[in-house]
Biotite code that builds the C-alpha atoms (Angstrom):
import biotite.structure as struc

atoms = struc.array([
    struc.Atom([-1.012, -19.113, 10.036], chain_id="A", res_id=1, res_name="MET", atom_name="CA", element="C"),
    struc.Atom([-3.217, -17.242, 7.534], chain_id="A", res_id=2, res_name="ARG", atom_name="CA", element="C"),
    struc.Atom([-5.109, -15.345, 10.259], chain_id="A", res_id=3, res_name="SER", atom_name="CA", element="C"),
    struc.Atom([-1.780, -14.274, 11.812], chain_id="A", res_id=4, res_name="ARG", atom_name="CA", element="C"),
    struc.Atom([-0.590, -13.039, 8.418], chain_id="A", res_id=5, res_name="ARG", atom_name="CA", element="C"),
    struc.Atom([-3.799, -11.074, 7.837], chain_id="A", res_id=6, res_name="ILE", atom_name="CA", element="C"),
    struc.Atom([-3.555, -9.514, 11.313], chain_id="A", res_id=7, res_name="PHE", atom_name="CA", element="C"),
    struc.Atom([0.086, -8.518, 10.804], chain_id="A", res_id=8, res_name="VAL", atom_name="CA", element="C"),
    struc.Atom([-0.710, -7.252, 7.287], chain_id="A", res_id=9, res_name="PHE", atom_name="CA", element="C"),
    struc.Atom([-3.446, -5.004, 8.701], chain_id="A", res_id=10, res_name="ALA", atom_name="CA", element="C"),
    struc.Atom([-1.196, -3.814, 11.534], chain_id="A", res_id=11, res_name="THR", atom_name="CA", element="C"),
    struc.Atom([1.626, -2.896, 9.152], chain_id="A", res_id=12, res_name="VAL", atom_name="CA", element="C"),
    struc.Atom([-0.858, -1.146, 6.861], chain_id="A", res_id=13, res_name="GLY", atom_name="CA", element="C"),
    struc.Atom([-2.310, 0.890, 9.714], chain_id="A", res_id=14, res_name="ILE", atom_name="CA", element="C"),
    struc.Atom([1.189, 1.776, 10.921], chain_id="A", res_id=15, res_name="ALA", atom_name="CA", element="C"),
    struc.Atom([2.120, 2.923, 7.402], chain_id="A", res_id=16, res_name="ALA", atom_name="CA", element="C"),
    struc.Atom([-1.010, 5.095, 7.248], chain_id="A", res_id=17, res_name="ALA", atom_name="CA", element="C"),
    struc.Atom([-0.119, 6.676, 10.595], chain_id="A", res_id=18, res_name="ILE", atom_name="CA", element="C"),
    struc.Atom([3.453, 7.304, 9.413], chain_id="A", res_id=19, res_name="ILE", atom_name="CA", element="C"),
    struc.Atom([2.078, 8.923, 6.257], chain_id="A", res_id=20, res_name="TYR", atom_name="CA", element="C"),
    struc.Atom([-0.231, 11.160, 8.287], chain_id="A", res_id=21, res_name="PHE", atom_name="CA", element="C"),
    struc.Atom([2.479, 12.332, 10.676], chain_id="A", res_id=22, res_name="PHE", atom_name="CA", element="C"),
    struc.Atom([5.057, 12.875, 7.922], chain_id="A", res_id=23, res_name="CYS", atom_name="CA", element="C"),
    struc.Atom([2.635, 14.853, 5.765], chain_id="A", res_id=24, res_name="ALA", atom_name="CA", element="C"),
    struc.Atom([1.490, 16.919, 8.731], chain_id="A", res_id=25, res_name="THR", atom_name="CA", element="C"),
    struc.Atom([5.062, 17.607, 9.859], chain_id="A", res_id=26, res_name="LEU", atom_name="CA", element="C"),
    struc.Atom([6.176, 18.612, 6.365], chain_id="A", res_id=27, res_name="LEU", atom_name="CA", element="C"),
    struc.Atom([3.223, 20.972, 6.009], chain_id="A", res_id=28, res_name="LEU", atom_name="CA", element="C"),
    struc.Atom([3.970, 22.561, 9.391], chain_id="A", res_id=29, res_name="ARG", atom_name="CA", element="C"),
    struc.Atom([7.599, 22.998, 8.328], chain_id="A", res_id=30, res_name="LEU", atom_name="CA", element="C"),
    struc.Atom([6.341, 24.957, 5.345], chain_id="A", res_id=31, res_name="GLY", atom_name="CA", element="C"),
    struc.Atom([7.022, 22.424, 2.590], chain_id="A", res_id=32, res_name="VAL", atom_name="CA", element="C"),
    struc.Atom([4.734, 23.297, -0.314], chain_id="A", res_id=33, res_name="ARG", atom_name="CA", element="C"),
    struc.Atom([2.815, 22.474, -2.396], chain_id="A", res_id=34, res_name="PRO", atom_name="CA", element="C"),
    struc.Atom([0.727, 19.995, -0.453], chain_id="A", res_id=35, res_name="ALA", atom_name="CA", element="C"),
    struc.Atom([1.061, 17.495, -3.288], chain_id="A", res_id=36, res_name="SER", atom_name="CA", element="C"),
    struc.Atom([4.837, 17.487, -2.731], chain_id="A", res_id=37, res_name="LEU", atom_name="CA", element="C"),
    struc.Atom([4.419, 16.858, 0.990], chain_id="A", res_id=38, res_name="THR", atom_name="CA", element="C"),
    struc.Atom([2.035, 14.033, 0.181], chain_id="A", res_id=39, res_name="SER", atom_name="CA", element="C"),
    struc.Atom([4.489, 12.482, -2.272], chain_id="A", res_id=40, res_name="LEU", atom_name="CA", element="C"),
    struc.Atom([7.365, 12.654, 0.223], chain_id="A", res_id=41, res_name="ILE", atom_name="CA", element="C"),
    struc.Atom([5.207, 11.285, 3.051], chain_id="A", res_id=42, res_name="ALA", atom_name="CA", element="C"),
    struc.Atom([3.926, 8.518, 0.778], chain_id="A", res_id=43, res_name="TYR", atom_name="CA", element="C"),
    struc.Atom([7.496, 7.551, -0.111], chain_id="A", res_id=44, res_name="GLY", atom_name="CA", element="C"),
    struc.Atom([8.514, 7.393, 3.540], chain_id="A", res_id=45, res_name="ILE", atom_name="CA", element="C"),
    struc.Atom([5.438, 5.420, 4.572], chain_id="A", res_id=46, res_name="SER", atom_name="CA", element="C"),
    struc.Atom([5.858, 3.166, 1.525], chain_id="A", res_id=47, res_name="GLY", atom_name="CA", element="C"),
    struc.Atom([9.417, 2.297, 2.549], chain_id="A", res_id=48, res_name="ALA", atom_name="CA", element="C"),
    struc.Atom([8.182, 1.512, 6.064], chain_id="A", res_id=49, res_name="CYS", atom_name="CA", element="C"),
    struc.Atom([5.353, -0.553, 4.603], chain_id="A", res_id=50, res_name="SER", atom_name="CA", element="C"),
    struc.Atom([7.767, -2.518, 2.411], chain_id="A", res_id=51, res_name="TYR", atom_name="CA", element="C"),
    struc.Atom([10.078, -3.276, 5.324], chain_id="A", res_id=52, res_name="LEU", atom_name="CA", element="C"),
    struc.Atom([7.199, -4.130, 7.651], chain_id="A", res_id=53, res_name="GLY", atom_name="CA", element="C"),
    struc.Atom([5.627, -6.519, 5.189], chain_id="A", res_id=54, res_name="HIS", atom_name="CA", element="C"),
    struc.Atom([8.967, -8.023, 4.208], chain_id="A", res_id=55, res_name="ARG", atom_name="CA", element="C"),
    struc.Atom([10.142, -8.578, 7.776], chain_id="A", res_id=56, res_name="LEU", atom_name="CA", element="C"),
    struc.Atom([6.913, -9.108, 9.705], chain_id="A", res_id=57, res_name="LEU", atom_name="CA", element="C"),
    struc.Atom([4.004, -10.057, 7.461], chain_id="A", res_id=58, res_name="THR", atom_name="CA", element="C"),
    struc.Atom([5.754, -12.361, 5.000], chain_id="A", res_id=59, res_name="PHE", atom_name="CA", element="C"),
    struc.Atom([9.113, -12.939, 6.704], chain_id="A", res_id=60, res_name="GLN", atom_name="CA", element="C"),
    struc.Atom([10.604, -12.942, 3.230], chain_id="A", res_id=61, res_name="SER", atom_name="CA", element="C"),
    struc.Atom([14.153, -13.417, 2.079], chain_id="A", res_id=62, res_name="ASP", atom_name="CA", element="C"),
    struc.Atom([13.322, -12.502, -1.516], chain_id="A", res_id=63, res_name="THR", atom_name="CA", element="C"),
    struc.Atom([16.194, -10.295, -2.745], chain_id="A", res_id=64, res_name="PRO", atom_name="CA", element="C"),
    struc.Atom([15.430, -6.561, -2.596], chain_id="A", res_id=65, res_name="HIS", atom_name="CA", element="C"),
    struc.Atom([16.308, -6.241, -6.290], chain_id="A", res_id=66, res_name="GLY", atom_name="CA", element="C"),
    struc.Atom([13.380, -8.502, -7.076], chain_id="A", res_id=67, res_name="LYS", atom_name="CA", element="C"),
    struc.Atom([10.945, -7.518, -4.324], chain_id="A", res_id=68, res_name="ALA", atom_name="CA", element="C"),
    struc.Atom([11.205, -3.701, -4.448], chain_id="A", res_id=69, res_name="VAL", atom_name="CA", element="C"),
    struc.Atom([10.213, -3.302, -8.134], chain_id="A", res_id=70, res_name="PRO", atom_name="CA", element="C"),
    struc.Atom([7.351, -5.741, -7.599], chain_id="A", res_id=71, res_name="ARG", atom_name="CA", element="C"),
    struc.Atom([6.272, -3.843, -4.479], chain_id="A", res_id=72, res_name="PHE", atom_name="CA", element="C"),
    struc.Atom([6.194, -0.639, -6.528], chain_id="A", res_id=73, res_name="ILE", atom_name="CA", element="C"),
    struc.Atom([4.065, -2.352, -9.207], chain_id="A", res_id=74, res_name="VAL", atom_name="CA", element="C"),
    struc.Atom([1.668, -3.620, -6.510], chain_id="A", res_id=75, res_name="ALA", atom_name="CA", element="C"),
    struc.Atom([1.363, -0.099, -5.086], chain_id="A", res_id=76, res_name="ASN", atom_name="CA", element="C"),
    struc.Atom([0.730, 1.333, -8.535], chain_id="A", res_id=77, res_name="LEU", atom_name="CA", element="C"),
    struc.Atom([-2.021, -1.245, -9.057], chain_id="A", res_id=78, res_name="ALA", atom_name="CA", element="C"),
    struc.Atom([-3.635, -0.169, -5.783], chain_id="A", res_id=79, res_name="GLY", atom_name="CA", element="C"),
    struc.Atom([-3.329, 3.467, -6.795], chain_id="A", res_id=80, res_name="TYR", atom_name="CA", element="C"),
    struc.Atom([-4.952, 2.678, -10.143], chain_id="A", res_id=81, res_name="LEU", atom_name="CA", element="C"),
    struc.Atom([-7.910, 1.087, -8.359], chain_id="A", res_id=82, res_name="VAL", atom_name="CA", element="C"),
    struc.Atom([-8.143, 4.115, -6.051], chain_id="A", res_id=83, res_name="ALA", atom_name="CA", element="C"),
    struc.Atom([-8.402, 6.393, -9.094], chain_id="A", res_id=84, res_name="VAL", atom_name="CA", element="C"),
    struc.Atom([-10.536, 4.258, -11.423], chain_id="A", res_id=85, res_name="VAL", atom_name="CA", element="C"),
    struc.Atom([-13.222, 3.163, -8.953], chain_id="A", res_id=86, res_name="VAL", atom_name="CA", element="C"),
    struc.Atom([-14.330, 6.704, -8.018], chain_id="A", res_id=87, res_name="PRO", atom_name="CA", element="C"),
    struc.Atom([-14.018, 7.776, -11.641], chain_id="A", res_id=88, res_name="LEU", atom_name="CA", element="C"),
    struc.Atom([-16.335, 5.002, -12.810], chain_id="A", res_id=89, res_name="LEU", atom_name="CA", element="C"),
    struc.Atom([-18.777, 4.897, -9.926], chain_id="A", res_id=90, res_name="LEU", atom_name="CA", element="C"),
    struc.Atom([-19.048, 8.578, -9.020], chain_id="A", res_id=91, res_name="THR", atom_name="CA", element="C"),
    struc.Atom([-18.043, 10.575, -12.076], chain_id="A", res_id=92, res_name="ASP", atom_name="CA", element="C"),
    struc.Atom([-19.524, 8.342, -14.773], chain_id="A", res_id=93, res_name="ILE", atom_name="CA", element="C"),
    struc.Atom([-22.309, 6.358, -13.070], chain_id="A", res_id=94, res_name="MET", atom_name="CA", element="C"),
    struc.Atom([-23.311, 9.153, -10.633], chain_id="A", res_id=95, res_name="ASN", atom_name="CA", element="C"),
    struc.Atom([-23.242, 6.915, -7.559], chain_id="A", res_id=96, res_name="TRP", atom_name="CA", element="C"),
    struc.Atom([-22.701, 8.587, -4.195], chain_id="A", res_id=97, res_name="PRO", atom_name="CA", element="C"),
    struc.Atom([-18.987, 9.237, -3.503], chain_id="A", res_id=98, res_name="PRO", atom_name="CA", element="C"),
    struc.Atom([-19.243, 7.399, -0.178], chain_id="A", res_id=99, res_name="LEU", atom_name="CA", element="C"),
    struc.Atom([-19.890, 4.104, -1.990], chain_id="A", res_id=100, res_name="ILE", atom_name="CA", element="C"),
    struc.Atom([-16.780, 4.516, -4.133], chain_id="A", res_id=101, res_name="ALA", atom_name="CA", element="C"),
    struc.Atom([-14.704, 5.510, -1.116], chain_id="A", res_id=102, res_name="THR", atom_name="CA", element="C"),
    struc.Atom([-15.811, 2.513, 0.930], chain_id="A", res_id=103, res_name="VAL", atom_name="CA", element="C"),
    struc.Atom([-15.221, 0.196, -2.023], chain_id="A", res_id=104, res_name="LEU", atom_name="CA", element="C"),
    struc.Atom([-11.687, 1.574, -2.451], chain_id="A", res_id=105, res_name="VAL", atom_name="CA", element="C"),
    struc.Atom([-11.045, 1.102, 1.268], chain_id="A", res_id=106, res_name="CYS", atom_name="CA", element="C"),
    struc.Atom([-11.923, -2.580, 0.898], chain_id="A", res_id=107, res_name="VAL", atom_name="CA", element="C"),
    struc.Atom([-10.591, -3.287, -2.602], chain_id="A", res_id=108, res_name="ALA", atom_name="CA", element="C"),
    struc.Atom([-7.119, -1.747, -2.317], chain_id="A", res_id=109, res_name="VAL", atom_name="CA", element="C"),
    struc.Atom([-5.977, -3.590, 0.844], chain_id="A", res_id=110, res_name="PRO", atom_name="CA", element="C"),
    struc.Atom([-7.444, -6.830, -0.528], chain_id="A", res_id=111, res_name="THR", atom_name="CA", element="C"),
    struc.Atom([-5.646, -6.372, -3.835], chain_id="A", res_id=112, res_name="LEU", atom_name="CA", element="C"),
    struc.Atom([-2.423, -5.468, -2.022], chain_id="A", res_id=113, res_name="ASN", atom_name="CA", element="C"),
    struc.Atom([-2.612, -8.568, 0.160], chain_id="A", res_id=114, res_name="PHE", atom_name="CA", element="C"),
    struc.Atom([-3.100, -10.803, -2.872], chain_id="A", res_id=115, res_name="VAL", atom_name="CA", element="C"),
    struc.Atom([-0.321, -9.117, -4.860], chain_id="A", res_id=116, res_name="LEU", atom_name="CA", element="C"),
    struc.Atom([2.127, -9.141, -1.958], chain_id="A", res_id=117, res_name="LEU", atom_name="CA", element="C"),
    struc.Atom([1.368, -12.797, -1.303], chain_id="A", res_id=118, res_name="THR", atom_name="CA", element="C"),
    struc.Atom([1.431, -14.069, -4.890], chain_id="A", res_id=119, res_name="LEU", atom_name="CA", element="C"),
    struc.Atom([3.712, -11.604, -6.670], chain_id="A", res_id=120, res_name="PHE", atom_name="CA", element="C"),
    struc.Atom([5.985, -9.523, -4.444], chain_id="A", res_id=121, res_name="VAL", atom_name="CA", element="C"),
    struc.Atom([7.137, -11.935, -1.745], chain_id="A", res_id=122, res_name="PHE", atom_name="CA", element="C"),
    struc.Atom([6.196, -15.219, -3.405], chain_id="A", res_id=123, res_name="TRP", atom_name="CA", element="C"),
    struc.Atom([8.830, -17.760, -4.251], chain_id="A", res_id=124, res_name="LYS", atom_name="CA", element="C"),
    struc.Atom([8.596, -21.411, -5.217], chain_id="A", res_id=125, res_name="PRO", atom_name="CA", element="C"),
    struc.Atom([8.861, -23.855, -2.332], chain_id="A", res_id=126, res_name="ALA", atom_name="CA", element="C"),
    struc.Atom([12.037, -25.372, -3.782], chain_id="A", res_id=127, res_name="ASN", atom_name="CA", element="C"),
    struc.Atom([13.787, -22.050, -4.572], chain_id="A", res_id=128, res_name="ALA", atom_name="CA", element="C"),
    struc.Atom([17.200, -21.502, -3.001], chain_id="A", res_id=129, res_name="ARG", atom_name="CA", element="C"),
    struc.Atom([17.547, -17.729, -3.263], chain_id="A", res_id=130, res_name="PHE", atom_name="CA", element="C"),
])
């Protein structure tokens, strides 16, 4: 069961990354500027797809959206924080090669997301009736 969940989690994550890429590229080709705005819009679209994919496929959750969506946003913000802090500490402060920080972020963020989605976003007690 756990290996299936990890596989589906990775598949949904890869699909969300592809959706982000195509949305950002399309928006840029349509002339939406600045690039940071296209990235924000694409991230929102891919984030919604990620939420639905994880809710329906990875965790098969019936947690109410009013509870799960804010938690999903918090989990994403935590991942974003790691993606900002790790390069800041390792590359900018400690002068490590940027590749090390990038690889560490690529491992740490999905791991953190999996843990947070499992234990915080889509978790519910076994005896809960909601």
